[in-house]
Structure formats: C-alpha cells, structure tokens
MIKE-959126 format. One line per 5 residues: number of its first residue (from 1); for each residue x, y, z of C-alpha. Coordinates in nm, 2 decimals. Layout:
N
NUM) X:Y:Z ~ ...
REM end
This chain:
68
1) -0.48:0.93:-1.64 ~ -0.43:0.62:-1.42 ~ -0.48:0.68:-1.05 ~ -0.39:0.42:-0.78 ~ -0.48:0.47:-0.42
6) -0.29:0.21:-0.20 ~ -0.40:0.18:0.16 ~ -0.15:0.00:0.39 ~ -0.08:-0.06:0.76 ~ 0.26:-0.04:0.91
11) 0.53:0.22:0.86 ~ 0.71:0.18:0.53 ~ 1.03:0.37:0.47 ~ 1.06:0.65:0.22 ~ 1.27:0.41:0.01
16) 1.00:0.14:0.02 ~ 0.74:0.40:-0.08 ~ 0.95:0.51:-0.37 ~ 0.99:0.15:-0.48 ~ 0.62:0.10:-0.47
21) 0.56:0.41:-0.69 ~ 0.83:0.30:-0.93 ~ 0.71:-0.06:-0.97 ~ 0.33:0.03:-0.99 ~ 0.41:0.28:-1.25
26) 0.63:0.04:-1.45 ~ 0.35:-0.22:-1.43 ~ 0.09:0.02:-1.58 ~ 0.34:0.13:-1.85 ~ 0.42:-0.24:-1.94
31) 0.07:-0.39:-1.91 ~ -0.15:-0.10:-2.02 ~ 0.09:0.12:-2.22 ~ 0.01:0.41:-1.99 ~ 0.22:0.73:-1.99
36) 0.42:0.75:-1.66 ~ 0.39:1.13:-1.66 ~ 0.02:1.10:-1.61 ~ 0.02:0.81:-1.37 ~ -0.06:0.91:-1.01
41) -0.01:0.69:-0.70 ~ -0.12:0.78:-0.35 ~ -0.01:0.58:-0.05 ~ -0.24:0.61:0.25 ~ -0.09:0.48:0.58
46) -0.37:0.35:0.80 ~ -0.30:0.29:1.17 ~ -0.34:-0.06:1.29 ~ -0.61:0.05:1.52 ~ -0.81:0.18:1.22
51) -0.79:-0.14:1.01 ~ -0.97:-0.46:1.08 ~ -1.00:-0.81:0.93 ~ -1.10:-1.15:1.04 ~ -1.33:-0.99:1.29
56) -1.07:-0.80:1.48 ~ -0.85:-0.49:1.46 ~ -0.51:-0.54:1.32 ~ -0.35:-0.45:1.66 ~ -0.54:-0.75:1.81
61) -0.46:-0.97:1.52 ~ -0.09:-0.90:1.55 ~ -0.10:-0.95:1.93 ~ -0.25:-1.29:1.87 ~ 0.01:-1.38:1.61
66) 0.30:-1.28:1.83 ~ 0.16:-1.48:2.12 ~ 0.16:-1.80:1.92
REM end
C-alpha cells in the first residue's frame, strides 16, 4: 500500500489538488505497477510562516523576491 505525504506552501485549488492526486497515482501505477485502489496521498498545506529555507521563513523569502 503506497502512501505519499506531500507538504506544500501556498493555497492550491481543489482542482489542483485533484490533479496532484491523479498524477501521483498514475506515476505509481506506471512506474511501480501499484494498485490505485490501495494508493493513498495526503496533501498537507503548511503556512508560509511555518516553512523555512535558505535561513529564512518563506514569508520573508517571498518579501525579498517581490522587492527585487
């Protein structure tokens, strides 16, 4: 039983989430011959203030990018 836990920032639409689930499932079926009925995908939306990289929170990183 494959299980994918995807963590992302931002606010994807329901349609985008559905596409992610479809395409991730299709990939596991095609590459690993997994049964789509037992493939589970969880999408965790993490607030920008709770995600950091390059030494700063995503909110600060995006502020810097928009200022350039």
